[in-house]
N, C-alpha and C positions, 0 to 999 in steps of 0.2 A: 416585230421579231419576238418569237416565243422564248422565254427564259427557261433555263434548266430548273427542275423541280426544287433542288436544294436552295437556289437563289430566291425562289418565290417564298420559301419558308423562313428565310432570314429576316429578322426584324431590323429596324433602323439602327438600334444600338450595335448589333453585331456587324452590320454592313459598315458602319463607321469604324468599329474596332478592327475589322479585317483590313480596311483601307489604311489605318494607322500602322498596323502590323506589317503590311507590305512595304510601306515607306521605311519603317524601321529595319526591315530585312534588307532593303537596298542599301541603307546606311551601314549596316553590319558587314555586308559584302565589301563595300568600299573600304571600310576600316580594316577588315581582315586582309584584304589584298595589299593595302598599304603597309600593314605591319609585317607581312611575310616578306615583301620586297625590302622594307627597311631593315629587317633582321639579316637578310642576305647581304645587303650593302654594308651593314655594320661588321659582319664577319669577314667580308672581303677587305674592308678598311683595316680591321684588326690584324688580319694576316699580312696586309701590305706594310703596316707600321711595325708590328712586333716580329715578323719573320723575315720579310724580304729586305727591309731597311737594315735590320740587325745583321743579316747575312752579308749585305754589301759592306757594312762597317767592319765586320770581322775580316772579310776578304781584303779590304784596304789596309787594315791593321797588319794582316799577314804579309802583305806586300812591303809595308814599311819595316816590319820586323825582319823580313828576309834581306831587304836591301841594307839594313843596318848590320846584319850578320856579314854580308859580303864585304861591306866597307871595313868592318873590324878585322875580318880575315885578311884582307889585302894589307891593312896596316901592320898586322902581326907578321905577315910574310916579309914585309920590308924591314920592320924595326926589331922583330923577334921579341917584342915586349909582351910578357904573359898577360898583362892587363887586357890587351885587345883580344887575346884568345878567350879569356874568361867572359868578356862582354859578348863575344860571338856565341859562347855556349849558353849564356843567359838568354840571348835572342832565340837560340834554337829551342830552349824550353818554352819560351813564350809562344813561339810559332806553333809548336805542337799543342800547347793549351788552346790556342785559337782554333786549331783544326778540330780538336775534340768538340768544342762548342759549335763549330760550323757543320760538322758531319751530319747531325740529325736533320738539318734543313736542306740537304742535298737530295732532292726527291726525283730529279729527272735523270734518265740514263746518261745523257751527255755530260751533266755536271759530275755524276759519279765517276765517269771515265776520265774526265779532266782531272778530278781530284786524285784519282789513283795514280795517273801519270805524274802529277805534280809531286806526290809524296815519294814516289820511286826516285824521281830526280833529286828531291830534297835529301832523301836518305843517302843516295849515291854521292851527293855533293859533300855531305858531312863525313861519309866513310872515306872519301878521297882526301878530305881535309885532315882526318886523323892520320892517314898514311903519310901525308906531306908534312905534318907537324909533330908526329910522334917521335920520342927519343930513339926508338929502334930503327927509324927510317931516315936518320940524318945522312947516311951515305947512300941511301937507296932512292932518293927523290928523282922522279922522272922529269925531264925537261918539259914534257908536254902536260904535266899535271895542272899548272895554272890555266892553260887553255881549256882543258877538259872541264875544270871547275867553272870557268866562265860560261862554257856551253851549257853545263847543268844549271847554273844560276839563271841563264836566259830562258831555259825550259821551264823552270819554276815560276819566274815572273810572268812569262808568257801565259802559262796555264792559269795563274791567278788573275791576270788581266782578262783572260777569256771568261773565267767564272764571273768576274765583275760585270762584264758586258752582257753575259747571259742573264744575270740577275737584274740588271738595269732594264734590259729589254722586257723581261717578265713584268717588272714594275710598270713600265710604259703600257704594256698590253693590258695589265689589270686596271690601270687608270682609264684606258679607253673603254674597257669592259664596264667599269663602274659608270662612266658617262653614258654609255649606251643603255645600261640597265636603268639609270636614272631617267633617261629620256623615255624609255619604254614604260617605266612605271608612271611617269607624269602623264604620258599620253593615255595610258589605260585608266588612270584615276580620273582624268578629265572626261574620257569617254563614259566611264561608269557614272560620273556625276551628271553628265548630260542625259544619259539613259535614265538615271534615277529621277531627275527632275521631270523629264518627259513622261515617265511612268507615273510619277506622283500626280502630274497634271491630268493624265488620263484617268487615274483612279479617282481623283477629286471630281473630275467632270462626270464620270460614270455614276459616282455616288450622288452628286448634286442633281444630275438629271433624273436618276432613279427616284429621287424624293420630290424634286421640283415639278416634274412633268405630271405626276398624279395630283399634286396639290393644285397646279394650274387647271387641270381638268375639273377638279372639285370646285375650284373658285368659279370657273366658267359656268358649270352647271348650277351653282348656287345663285349666280346672277340671273340665269334663265328662270329658275324656280321663283326667285324673288319678284320677277315680272309677272308671275301668275301662271306660267306653263308648268304644270305638275306632272307631265307625261315623260319627262326626261329621266334617264337612268344612267348610272355610272357603273362601268365594269372594269375593275382593277384587280390584277392578280398578285401584285406585290407593291410595297412591303406589307406585311400582315397588318400593321397598325392602320395604314392608309386603306387597305382593302376592307378592314372592319369599319373604318369611318365611311367608306363608300356604301357599304351595306346599311349602315345606320342612316346615311343620307337618303338611300332609296326607300327605306321604311318610313322616314319622315315625309318624303315626297308623296308616298302612298297615303299616309295619314292626312296630309294637307289636301290631297285631291279628294279624299272621302269627305273631309270637313267642308271643302268648297262646294262639292256636289250637294251635301246635306244643307248647307247654307242657302245655295241657290234654289234648291227645291223648296226649302222652308219659306224663303222670301217670296217665291213665285206662288206657292200655295196660300200663304197668308195674304199676299196682295190681291190675289183673285178672290179670296173669301171676304176681304174687306171692301172691295169695290162695290159689290151689290148693296150692302146696307148703306154705304156712303151715298150711292146714287139715289137710294130711297130717301135718305135724309135731305139731300139737295133738292129733290123734287118736292118733298113736303114743305121745305122752307120756301121754295118759289111760290107754291100755292098760298102760303100764309102771306107772303109779300104782295101777292096779287089781290089780296082781300077776299079770298074764297071763304074764309071763316069769319068774316066781319071786318069792320074798319079798324085800323091800327093807329095808335098815337105815335108821336115822334120817337119816344123812348123805345117802344116795342120795335118800330121799324129799324132803329139803329142797331139793336141787338140782333135782329134777324139778318141784317146786312152783314154783320160781323160773322155770324154763323155761316152765311153763304160764302164769304171770302175764305174762311178757314176750311170749309168743306171743299171748295175748289182747289185750294192748295194741296189738300190731302189726296184728292182724286188725281191731280197732276203728278204728285209724287208716286202714287201707286201705278199710274200709267207708265211712268219712267222705269219703275222696277220691273213691270211686266215686259216692257219692250226690251230692256237689257237682258232679262232672262231668255227671251226668245232669240236675241242676237247671239248670246253665248252658246245656246243650244243649236244655232244654225237653222232656226225655224222661222225667222222673220221673212215676210214676203215683201218684195219690192216690185213697183210698177214702173219699169224703165221705159222712157219715151224720149225722143229727141226734143230738147227744150233749151230755151234761152236763159242765161243766168241773170240778165239785167232785171227782169221783173222781180226775181227773187230778192235781189239786193235792194231794189226800191221798196219792196214790201217790208223788209227788215228795218230799213232806215225810217220808214214811216211809223213803224211800231214803237220805236224808242225815241221818237222826236220830242214827245211831251216830257219824258224823263230827262232828256238831254237839256231841254230848255230850263227845266227846274234846277239843274246843277250848273247851268251856265256853260255847258260844253259846246264846242264847235264841231259839227259833223262835216266831214269832207268825203267826197266820192270821186274816184278816178277810174274810169273804165276805158280801156284801150279799144278803139273801133278799128275794123269791125270784129265782132266775136262770133265764131261759128256755133251751131247748135251742139249741145253736149248730151250724151246718152245718160239720163239720170231719172231718179224718182224725185219729182218736184217737191212733194211734201217732206220727204226725208232731208233733202238738201236745204229746204227752207228751215227745217228744225236745226240743222247744223249752223247755218248763218245766224239765225235768231239767237242761239245759245252763245256763240262767240261774240256777237255784237252786244248782247246784254251783259256779258262778263266784262267787256271793255268799258261799258258805261258804269258798271257797278264799282270797278276798281280804279277808275280814273278820278282824281280829285277835281274839285270845282274849277271852272274857267280854264280847262285844258282842251286838248284836241284829240278826236278819234277819227281815223281815216280808213276808208274802205277802198281797196284796189282790186281790179280784175284785169287779166290780160293773158296772152299766150306766151309761154316760156319753154325753151328747149329743156329736155331732160336727157338722161343717159340712153345710149343705144339699147335696143330691145335685147340684144345678146352679143356675145363675142364676135360672131360672124356677121352681125348686122351693123353696118356702118352708117345707116340712115339716122338722121336726127329725129327723134320722137318728140312731138310737141304736145303739151298739156295745157289745159286751162287752169290758171292758178288764181285763187281768191285769197287775199290777205287782209286782216283787220289789225291796224296799228293804233296803239294808244300812247299817250305821253304821261302815263301814270307812274305808279310806284315801282313797277317791275316785279319780277318773280325771283325769289331767292334760288340759288343753285340747288339747294337740297330738295326743292319741290319739283324742279324741272324734269328729273328722271322718272317721276311717278305721277305727274300731274294728270295723265290720261287714264290712270287706273281708277276703278270704281271706288266710291266713298272717300275720295281724296279731295280735301278743300284747301284753298290757299289761305293761309293765315300769316301774312307778313307782320313783322314786329312793328308795334306802334299803331297798328290798325285794328279796329274792333272786329270781332268775329261776325261773319255774314251768315244769313240763313240760307240753307240749301242742303241738298242731299249728297252732293259730290258725285252725281251721276251724269251730268250734262256732257262733260268732255269725254267720258268713257263711251257714252252713246254716240257722240260725234265721231269718235275714232272708228267704231264699228261700222257706222254708216259710210264713211269715206272709204274704208277698206273694202266694203262690199261693192263699192263703185269702181274698184280697181285703182284708187288713188292713195295718197298718203297725207297725213296731217302732222304738223310739228309746231314748235314754238321757239322763237329767238327772243331772249330777254336778258336783262341785267338789272339788278336793284337800282332804283333811282333813274333809270333811263327808258322806262316804258317796256312794252311787250308787243310782239308781232305774232299773231296766230295765223297760220296759212295752211291751206289744203289744196291739193291738185285733183283734177278729174280728167280722165282720158277723153280725147275728142270723139265725136260720133263714129268716125270711120274705124278708130281703134276699138271702140266699144262693140261695134257690130262684129268685129273679128273675134272678140272675147265672148260674145253672147252664147254660143253653144255650150260653154263651160259653166254657165250660171245654173 
């Protein structure tokens, strides 16, 4: 997926910072939403406590005050005691004071209408009370006056009770509203928290993947380059730091490829130039040993023999270098013919028999019969077996066992659509020696690599044998590997395709 240009320009620092800022933004949204709803609930609770409850208390106090007035009025009308009339007037003043305090909280039309009717009835009640109790009305009292006053008192108390009911119902409605608001706020906060967590996980995943994926690609390519394949390239478009690292890696790979080509060319050239004079030295040395220039005493013959052995080792080393150079360049020629593996194994065992007897080693051979012919270059496969067997003899302590096996073994199908079992000839050479440490197993088939286990003296060699063996086996369409553990010995094995399979592959050679 192609990333937007601004994302490709963002470095790792700003990507991480943007991720953190997004998470902080989600948290701020949750906090802001919670604070807004908390403020609304606080104002609603304040109104409920300081307005509605106070209004209910005032309305109940007005009811008590008015009922006290009615009782004192009735007592006055019966006893004509002025003290009861004075108490009634005090109650009237208190009632009016309560109303003054209640009036600002009457905000609905229904409450205002009830309050207006209540005050009209209240004033009519006291106006009638004045007529009934005034000195000028002693002879003018209406027989129906007390009944009218009782009716007016009922209207006042009824209106006050209605106001109380309205206010209490409002309180109940507000409490329900607060509960609903709290439930909605809780749900929204929970939803926002879940969304924030999910978004934070997505942001973290995107950031981590955007950094980890290029790093994994660089790691994979580093492993490939470390194995000697310098043709790999890394193409990264972001982040800028990793893209710069990829470009540096590509430049390093190019430099390593150039150095490897220079080294291979130098080794090939020097090896080729050295081989001719060494061959001349060897030939001259052979003539001296044959007595061409006169008889030799024992001391001269011993020194000339040492020269012959050293020259032979140098020529063998140079031949290995030249062969490896040809194999790496894809210029090695192979003479494939159908051949039997058994004579090759027998020849290799015979070649190391003297050395095995000298170390007290026991050689075992197990060949499963019958074995079909295998399409191979006899000399090259002989070189592979000789190298593996000589290494087994070299690294196996005295009085141990070296075993050679050969047989047919199944391998993986040729392809996803091919369910046939493909059979290969497998040759394995197992020793009971010191084993190979894990740090060597990953690169043991690379050139110039020598096995130097701890506690064992260094061995003489070029480190080319296993690399040459790998090239030869791969050129035959097989594979070579090692199974080993320190202190438990090693098993080197390689496979070769059968003759029928090799014939099918032959046109591609």
